[in-house]
DSSP file (Angstrom, degrees, kcal/mol; ACC not computed):
  #  RESIDUE AA STRUCTURE BP1 BP2  ACC     N-H-->O    O-->H-N    N-H-->O    O-->H-N    TCO  KAPPA ALPHA  PHI   PSI    X-CA   Y-CA   Z-CA
    1    1 A X              0   0    0      0, 0.0     2,-0.4     0, 0.0    10,-0.2   0.000 360.0 360.0 360.0 141.0    0.0    0.0    0.0
    2    2 A X  E     -A   10   0A   0      8,-1.9     8,-2.6     2,-0.0     2,-0.4  -0.960 360.0-151.6-123.2 146.9    1.1    3.5   -0.7
    3    3 A X  E     -A    9   0A   0     -2,-0.4     6,-0.2     6,-0.2     2,-0.2  -0.981  15.1-155.0-119.0 131.7   -0.5    6.7    0.7
    4    4 A X    >   -     0   0    0      4,-2.4     3,-2.9    -2,-0.4     4,-0.0  -0.558  33.8 -93.9-105.5 168.9   -0.3    9.9   -1.4
    5    5 A X  T 3  S+     0   0    0      1,-0.3    -1,-0.0    -2,-0.2    -2,-0.0   0.783 123.6  53.2 -52.6 -34.6   -0.4   13.6   -0.4
    6    6 A X  T 3  S-     0   0    0      2,-0.1    -1,-0.3     1,-0.0    27,-0.3   0.419 122.5-103.8 -84.4   3.7   -4.1   13.9   -1.0
    7    7 A X  S <  S+     0   0    0     -3,-2.9     2,-0.2     1,-0.3    -2,-0.2   0.431  70.4 149.8  90.1  -0.6   -4.8   10.9    1.3
    8    8 A X        -     0   0    0     24,-0.1    -4,-2.4    -5,-0.1     2,-0.4  -0.487  34.0-151.9 -67.3 131.1   -5.4    8.5   -1.6
    9    9 A X  E     -AB   3  31A   0     22,-2.8    22,-3.1    -2,-0.2     2,-0.5  -0.887   7.2-161.7-103.7 136.4   -4.4    4.9   -0.6
   10   10 A X  E     -AB   2  30A   0     -8,-2.6    -8,-1.9    -2,-0.4     2,-0.4  -0.980   6.3-171.5-123.5 126.1   -3.3    2.6   -3.4
   11   11 A X  E     - B   0  29A   0     18,-2.6    18,-2.4    -2,-0.5     2,-0.5  -0.897  12.5-147.8-116.4 144.1   -3.3   -1.2   -3.0
   12   12 A X  E     - B   0  28A   0     -2,-0.4     2,-1.1    16,-0.2    16,-0.2  -0.953  15.9-135.2-111.2 128.0   -1.9   -3.8   -5.4
   13   13 A X    >   -     0   0    0     14,-2.6     3,-1.2    -2,-0.5    14,-0.5  -0.703  19.5-173.0 -84.2  98.6   -3.6   -7.2   -5.5
   14   14 A X  G >  S+     0   0    0     -2,-1.1     3,-0.6     1,-0.3    -1,-0.2   0.724  80.5  62.7 -68.5 -20.5   -0.6   -9.6   -5.4
   15   15 A X  G 3  S+     0   0    0      1,-0.2    -1,-0.3    -3,-0.1    -2,-0.1   0.735 103.7  49.0 -73.8 -22.0   -2.8  -12.6   -6.0
   16   16 A X  G <  S+     0   0    0     -3,-1.2    -1,-0.2    11,-0.2     2,-0.2   0.396  80.9 118.7 -99.4   1.8   -3.9  -11.2   -9.4
   17   17 A X    <   +     0   0    0     -3,-0.6     2,-0.3    -4,-0.3     9,-0.2  -0.501  37.4 167.3 -74.9 137.1   -0.5  -10.4  -10.8
   18   18 A X  E     -C   25   0A   0      7,-2.4     7,-2.7    -2,-0.2     2,-0.4  -0.968  29.5-144.6-144.6 157.5    0.4  -12.3  -14.0
   19   19 A X  E     +C   24   0A   0     -2,-0.3     2,-0.3     5,-0.2     5,-0.2  -0.997  23.5 169.4-122.8 132.9    3.0  -12.3  -16.8
   20   20 A X  E >   -C   23   0A   0      3,-2.7     3,-1.8    -2,-0.4    -2,-0.0  -0.944  68.3 -16.8-146.8 122.3    1.9  -13.2  -20.3
   21   21 A X  T 3  S-     0   0    0     -2,-0.3     3,-0.1     1,-0.3    -1,-0.0   0.865 127.7 -50.8  51.6  42.5    4.0  -12.8  -23.5
   22   22 A X  T 3  S+     0   0    0      1,-0.3    30,-0.5    29,-0.0     2,-0.3   0.446 117.8 105.6  81.4   0.1    6.3  -10.4  -21.8
   23   23 A X  E <   -C   20   0A   0     -3,-1.8    -3,-2.7    28,-0.1     2,-0.3  -0.832  62.7-132.9-111.3 151.7    3.6   -8.1  -20.4
   24   24 A X  E     -CD  19  50A   0     26,-2.7    26,-3.2    -2,-0.3     2,-0.4  -0.792  14.5-162.5-103.5 148.2    2.4   -7.8  -16.8
   25   25 A X  E     +CD  18  49A   0     -7,-2.7    -7,-2.4    -2,-0.3     2,-0.3  -0.995  20.4 155.4-129.9 133.5   -1.2   -7.8  -15.8
   26   26 A X  E     - D   0  48A   0     22,-2.0    22,-3.0    -2,-0.4     2,-0.4  -0.984  33.9-130.4-155.4 162.7   -2.4   -6.6  -12.4
   27   27 A X  E     - D   0  47A   0    -14,-0.5   -14,-2.6    -2,-0.3     2,-0.3  -0.952  24.2-174.2-117.5 137.3   -5.3   -5.2  -10.4
   28   28 A X  E     -BD  12  46A   0     18,-2.1    18,-1.9    -2,-0.4     2,-0.4  -0.863  15.0-143.3-125.3 162.8   -5.1   -2.2   -8.1
   29   29 A X  E     -BD  11  45A   0    -18,-2.4   -18,-2.6    -2,-0.3     2,-0.5  -0.996   6.0-158.6-127.0 125.0   -7.5   -0.5   -5.7
   30   30 A X  E     -BD  10  44A   0     14,-3.0    14,-1.9    -2,-0.4     2,-0.5  -0.912   9.9-167.1 -97.9 126.8   -7.6    3.3   -5.2
   31   31 A X  E     -BD   9  43A   0    -22,-3.1   -22,-2.8    -2,-0.5     2,-0.3  -0.970   7.3-159.5-118.7 116.5   -9.2    4.2   -1.9
   32   32 A X        -     0   0    0     10,-2.9   -24,-0.1    -2,-0.5   -25,-0.1  -0.746  20.9-150.9-102.0 141.4  -10.1    7.9   -1.6
   33   33 A X  S    S+     0   0    0     -2,-0.3     2,-0.3   -27,-0.3    -1,-0.1   0.852  91.8  27.0 -71.8 -35.2  -10.7    9.9    1.6
   34   34 A X  S    S-     0   0    0      7,-0.0    -1,-0.1     8,-0.0     7,-0.0  -0.900 105.4 -84.3-124.0 153.2  -13.1   12.1   -0.2
   35   35 A X        -     0   0    0     -2,-0.3     7,-0.2     1,-0.1    -2,-0.1  -0.296  33.1-153.1 -55.2 139.3  -15.3   11.4   -3.3
   36   36 A X  S    S+     0   0    0      5,-2.1     2,-0.3    -4,-0.1    -1,-0.1   0.325  71.0  26.9-101.6   8.4  -13.3   11.9   -6.4
   37   37 A X  S >  S-     0   0    0      4,-0.2     3,-1.6     1,-0.0     4,-0.1  -0.950  91.8 -91.3-155.5 175.0  -16.2   12.8   -8.7
   38   38 A X  T 3  S+     0   0    0     -2,-0.3    -3,-0.0     1,-0.3    -1,-0.0   0.640 118.9  63.3 -68.5 -13.6  -19.7   14.2   -8.7
   39   39 A X  T 3  S-     0   0    0      2,-0.0    -1,-0.3     0, 0.0    -4,-0.0   0.545 114.2-113.0 -86.5  -8.3  -21.2   10.8   -8.2
   40   40 A X    <   +     0   0    0     -3,-1.6     2,-0.3     1,-0.2    -2,-0.1   0.767  47.4 178.5  84.1  26.1  -19.5   10.3   -4.8
   41   41 A X        +     0   0    0      1,-0.2    -5,-2.1    -4,-0.1    -4,-0.2  -0.463  11.2 177.2 -66.2 125.0  -17.1    7.6   -5.8
   42   42 A X        +     0   0    0     23,-1.7   -10,-2.9    -2,-0.3     2,-0.3   0.563  63.6  12.3-106.0 -12.8  -14.9    6.6   -2.9
   43   43 A X  E     -DE  31  65A   0     22,-1.2    22,-2.8   -12,-0.2     2,-0.3  -0.992  57.0-172.0-157.5 161.3  -12.9    3.8   -4.4
   44   44 A X  E     -DE  30  64A   0    -14,-1.9   -14,-3.0    -2,-0.3     2,-0.4  -0.991  12.4-146.9-151.8 150.0  -12.2    2.1   -7.7
   45   45 A X  E     -DE  29  63A   0     18,-2.3    18,-2.6    -2,-0.3     2,-0.4  -0.925  16.5-165.9-115.4 147.2  -10.4   -1.0   -9.0
   46   46 A X  E     -DE  28  62A   0    -18,-1.9   -18,-2.1    -2,-0.4     2,-0.5  -0.990  15.2-148.4-134.1 143.4   -8.5   -1.2  -12.2
   47   47 A X  E     -DE  27  61A   0     14,-2.5    13,-2.2    -2,-0.4    14,-1.2  -0.961  29.3-170.9-111.0 123.6   -7.1   -4.0  -14.3
   48   48 A X  E     -DE  26  59A   0    -22,-3.0   -22,-2.0    -2,-0.5     2,-0.5  -0.890  25.8-153.2-125.5 142.5   -4.0   -3.0  -16.1
   49   49 A X  E     -DE  25  58A   0      9,-2.4     9,-2.3    -2,-0.3     2,-0.3  -0.967  30.5-173.7-106.0 127.9   -1.7   -4.4  -18.8
   50   50 A X  E     -DE  24  57A   0    -26,-3.2   -26,-2.7    -2,-0.5     2,-0.6  -0.926  25.3-144.3-129.5 152.2    1.9   -3.0  -18.4
   51   51 A X     >  -     0   0    0      5,-2.7     4,-2.1    -2,-0.3     5,-0.4  -0.960   8.9-159.3-113.1 116.7    5.2   -3.1  -20.3
   52   52 A X  T  4 S+     0   0    0     -2,-0.6    -1,-0.1   -30,-0.5   -29,-0.1   0.856  88.5  50.1 -64.4 -37.5    8.2   -3.2  -18.0
   53   53 A X  T  4 S+     0   0    0      1,-0.2    -1,-0.2     2,-0.0    55,-0.0   0.860 126.3  21.2 -73.0 -36.8   10.7   -1.9  -20.6
   54   54 A X  T  4 S-     0   0    0      2,-0.1    -2,-0.2    -3,-0.1    -1,-0.2   0.543  93.2-125.3-110.3  -9.4    8.7    1.1  -21.8
   55   55 A X     <  +     0   0    0     -4,-2.1    33,-2.5     1,-0.3     2,-0.2   0.701  59.0 152.5  61.0  21.6    6.3    1.8  -18.9
   56   56 A X  E     + F   0  87A   0     -5,-0.4    -5,-2.7    31,-0.2     2,-0.3  -0.553  18.7 175.0 -74.6 147.0    3.6    1.6  -21.5
   57   57 A X  E     -EF  50  86A   0     29,-2.7    29,-2.7    -7,-0.2     2,-0.4  -0.993  26.9-151.4-152.4 157.5    0.2    0.5  -20.1
   58   58 A X  E     -E   49   0A   0     -9,-2.3    -9,-2.4    -2,-0.3     2,-1.0  -1.000  19.5-136.8-129.2 130.8   -3.4    0.0  -21.0
   59   59 A X  E     -E   48   0A   0     25,-0.5    21,-0.3    -2,-0.4   -11,-0.2  -0.789  23.0-175.8 -85.8 106.0   -6.3    0.3  -18.5
   60   60 A X  E     -     0   0A   0    -13,-2.2     2,-0.3    -2,-1.0   -12,-0.2   0.813  62.6 -10.4 -79.4 -31.9   -8.3   -2.8  -19.5
   61   61 A X  E     -E   47   0A   0    -14,-1.2   -14,-2.5    18,-0.2     2,-0.4  -0.965  54.4-160.6-163.0 153.3  -11.2   -2.1  -17.1
   62   62 A X  E     -EG  46  78A   0     16,-2.2    16,-3.3    -2,-0.3     2,-0.4  -0.999   6.0-163.8-136.8 133.7  -12.2    0.1  -14.2
   63   63 A X  E     -EG  45  77A   0    -18,-2.6   -18,-2.3    -2,-0.4     2,-0.3  -0.980  10.7-150.2-120.6 132.5  -14.9   -0.5  -11.6
   64   64 A X  E     -EG  44  76A   0     12,-2.8    11,-3.5    -2,-0.4    12,-1.1  -0.792  10.9-160.8-105.7 143.1  -16.2    2.4   -9.4
   65   65 A X  E     -EG  43  74A   0    -22,-2.8   -23,-1.7    -2,-0.3   -22,-1.2  -0.902  24.3-136.6-127.9 152.3  -17.6    1.9   -5.9
   66   66 A X  E    S+     0   0A   0      7,-1.8     2,-0.2    -2,-0.3     6,-0.2   0.791  89.4  37.6 -73.8 -30.9  -19.8    3.9   -3.5
   67   67 A X  E >> S- G   0  71A   0      4,-2.4     4,-0.7     6,-0.3     3,-0.6  -0.738  95.2 -84.1-121.5 167.9  -17.7    3.2   -0.4
   68   68 A X  G >4 S+     0   0    0     -2,-0.2     3,-0.7     1,-0.2   -25,-0.2  -0.224 106.8  30.4 -65.1 159.6  -14.0    2.9    0.4
   69   69 A X  G 34 S-     0   0    0    -27,-0.3    -1,-0.2     1,-0.2     3,-0.1   0.804 132.0 -66.9  59.9  34.9  -12.2   -0.5   -0.1
   70   70 A X  G <4 S+     0   0    0     -3,-0.6     2,-0.2   -40,-0.2    -1,-0.2   0.865 103.1 127.3  58.3  41.5  -14.5   -1.5   -3.1
   71   71 A X  E <<  +G   67   0A   0     -3,-0.7    -4,-2.4    -4,-0.7    -5,-0.2  -0.698  33.4  56.8-117.7 172.8  -17.6   -1.8   -0.9
   72   72 A X  E    S-     0   0A   0     -2,-0.2    -1,-0.1    -6,-0.2    -2,-0.0   0.608 111.2 -64.0  85.5  12.8  -21.1   -0.5   -1.0
   73   73 A X  E     -     0   0A   0     -3,-0.2    -7,-1.8    -8,-0.1    -6,-0.3   0.198  65.2 -73.3  89.0 148.3  -22.0   -1.7   -4.4
   74   74 A X  E     -G   65   0A   0     -9,-0.2    -9,-0.3     1,-0.1     3,-0.1  -0.547  24.1-161.9 -77.8 138.4  -20.6   -0.9   -7.8
   75   75 A X  E     -     0   0A   0    -11,-3.5     2,-0.2     1,-0.4   -10,-0.2   0.667  69.8 -62.5 -85.5 -21.9  -21.4    2.4   -9.4
   76   76 A X  E     -G   64   0A   0    -12,-1.1   -12,-2.8     2,-0.0     2,-0.4  -0.786  43.8-110.3 153.6 164.3  -20.4    0.9  -12.8
   77   77 A X  E     -G   63   0A   0    -14,-0.2     2,-0.5    -2,-0.2   -14,-0.2  -0.980  17.9-155.8-124.9 135.9  -17.6   -0.7  -14.8
   78   78 A X  E     +G   62   0A   0    -16,-3.3   -16,-2.2    -2,-0.4     2,-0.5  -0.959  15.8 172.5-112.7 120.9  -15.9    0.9  -17.7
   79   79 A X        -     0   0    0     -2,-0.5   -18,-0.2   -18,-0.2   -19,-0.1  -0.898  24.5-142.5-128.2 100.3  -14.2   -1.5  -20.2
   80   80 A X    >   -     0   0    0     -2,-0.5     3,-0.5   -21,-0.3    -2,-0.0  -0.317   9.0-136.3 -65.4 144.9  -12.9    0.2  -23.3
   81   81 A X  T 3  S+     0   0    0      1,-0.3     2,-0.4    -2,-0.0    -1,-0.1   0.914 101.5  17.9 -64.9 -44.4  -13.3   -1.7  -26.6
   82   82 A X  T 3  S-     0   0    0     -3,-0.0    -1,-0.3     0, 0.0   -22,-0.0  -0.788  90.6-142.1-128.6  86.8   -9.8   -0.8  -27.7
   83   83 A X    <   -     0   0    0     -3,-0.5     2,-0.2    -2,-0.4   -23,-0.1  -0.224  21.8-117.4 -56.4 132.9   -7.8    0.4  -24.6
   84   84 A X        -     0   0    0    -25,-0.2     2,-0.5     1,-0.1   -25,-0.5  -0.483  20.2-124.2 -73.2 135.4   -5.5    3.3  -25.4
   85   85 A X        +     0   0    0     -2,-0.2     2,-0.3   -27,-0.1   -27,-0.2  -0.714  38.6 175.1 -79.9 123.4   -1.8    2.7  -25.0
   86   86 A X  E     -F   57   0A   0    -29,-2.7   -29,-2.7    -2,-0.5     2,-0.5  -0.800  26.4-129.4-122.7 166.5   -0.4    5.3  -22.6
   87   87 A X  E     -F   56   0A   0     -2,-0.3   -31,-0.2   -31,-0.2     2,-0.2  -0.982  23.5-127.2-122.9 127.5    3.1    5.8  -21.1
   88   88 A X        -     0   0    0    -33,-2.5     2,-0.1    -2,-0.5   -32,-0.0  -0.471  20.9-118.9 -75.4 137.0    3.5    6.4  -17.4
   89   89 A X    >   -     0   0    0     -2,-0.2     3,-2.0     1,-0.1     6,-0.4  -0.483  33.3-110.8 -67.0 146.6    5.4    9.3  -16.1
   90   90 A X  T 3  S+     0   0    0      1,-0.3    -1,-0.1    -2,-0.1    -2,-0.1   0.846 114.3  37.1 -52.2 -44.2    8.4    8.2  -14.1
   91   91 A X  T 3  S+     0   0    0      4,-0.1    -1,-0.3     5,-0.0     2,-0.1   0.155  93.3 119.0 -98.3  19.4    7.1    9.3  -10.6
   92   92 A X  S <> S-     0   0    0     -3,-2.0     4,-1.9     1,-0.1     5,-0.1  -0.376  74.8-115.1 -84.4 163.6    3.5    8.4  -11.2
   93   93 A X  H  > S+     0   0    0      1,-0.2     4,-2.3     2,-0.2     5,-0.2   0.922 116.8  51.4 -59.4 -45.9    1.4    6.0   -9.3
   94   94 A X  H  > S+     0   0    0      1,-0.2     4,-2.6     2,-0.2    -1,-0.2   0.876 107.4  52.5 -64.9 -37.1    1.0    3.7  -12.3
   95   95 A X  H  > S+     0   0    0     -6,-0.4     4,-2.5     1,-0.2    -1,-0.2   0.900 109.3  50.8 -63.5 -39.5    4.7    3.7  -12.9
   96   96 A X  H  X S+     0   0    0     -4,-1.9     4,-2.1     2,-0.2    -2,-0.2   0.909 110.9  47.8 -63.0 -42.7    5.2    2.6   -9.3
   97   97 A X  H  X S+     0   0    0     -4,-2.3     4,-2.3     2,-0.2     5,-0.2   0.927 112.2  48.7 -64.7 -44.9    2.7   -0.2   -9.6
   98   98 A X  H  X S+     0   0    0     -4,-2.6     4,-2.9     1,-0.2     5,-0.2   0.915 110.4  53.1 -60.0 -42.4    4.3   -1.4  -12.9
   99   99 A X  H  X S+     0   0    0     -4,-2.5     4,-2.3     1,-0.2    -1,-0.2   0.891 108.4  49.1 -61.0 -41.3    7.7   -1.3  -11.2
  100  100 A X  H  X S+     0   0    0     -4,-2.1     4,-2.0     2,-0.2    -1,-0.2   0.941 114.2  44.8 -63.6 -47.4    6.5   -3.4   -8.3
  101  101 A X  H  X S+     0   0    0     -4,-2.3     4,-1.3     1,-0.2    -2,-0.2   0.930 114.7  48.2 -64.5 -45.1    5.0   -6.1  -10.5
  102  102 A X  H  <>S+     0   0    0     -4,-2.9     5,-3.3     1,-0.2     6,-0.4   0.882 110.5  52.8 -63.2 -38.1    8.0   -6.1  -12.9
  103  103 A X  H ><5S+     0   0    0     -4,-2.3     3,-1.2    -5,-0.2    -1,-0.2   0.875 103.3  56.8 -64.4 -37.8   10.3   -6.4   -9.9
  104  104 A X  H 3<5S+     0   0    0     -4,-2.0    -1,-0.2     1,-0.3    -2,-0.2   0.851 115.3  37.3 -61.9 -33.6    8.4   -9.4   -8.5
  105  105 A X  T 3<5S-     0   0    0     -4,-1.3    -1,-0.3    -3,-0.2    -2,-0.2   0.230 112.9-116.9-102.4  12.5    9.0  -11.2  -11.8
  106  106 A X  T < 5S+     0   0    0     -3,-1.2    -3,-0.2     1,-0.1    -4,-0.1   0.890  74.2 132.0  53.3  45.1   12.6   -9.9  -12.3
  107  107 A X      <       0   0    0     -5,-3.3    -4,-0.2     1,-0.2    -1,-0.1   0.314 360.0 360.0-106.1   6.7   11.5   -8.1  -15.5
  108  108 A X              0   0    0     -6,-0.4    -1,-0.2    -9,-0.1    -5,-0.1   0.508 360.0 360.0 -75.7 360.0   13.1   -4.6  -14.8
C-alpha cells in the first residue's frame, strides 16, 4: 500500500499479478478519503496491462464503488473496446505499480 499527499491509498492485489507474453497484468485499488467525482465515488479498482521496458500501459477495465475499499455496491464498470496505450510518467502511481509487478518477476 502507498499513501499519497491527497490521502489516496493505493493497494496492489498480489494474488492477481500475472505475466503473459512479456507483459504484466495486475489489479489495483484506489481508496479515496473524499469522493473523487460528482457521483461520490470513494474507491475504484483497475485491471492493467503493463510493459516493464517502456512503462507503456493499457487500462483494461475500471470499476467504481460507492464506499471505500471497493464496498457499497458498484457504481459501474468501464471496459474500453480498444484500450488506449499510454506511457506512465516516471514518478506516477501507475509507474510505481508497474515497477513493483515487474520487480516481482525480475523483468526490470
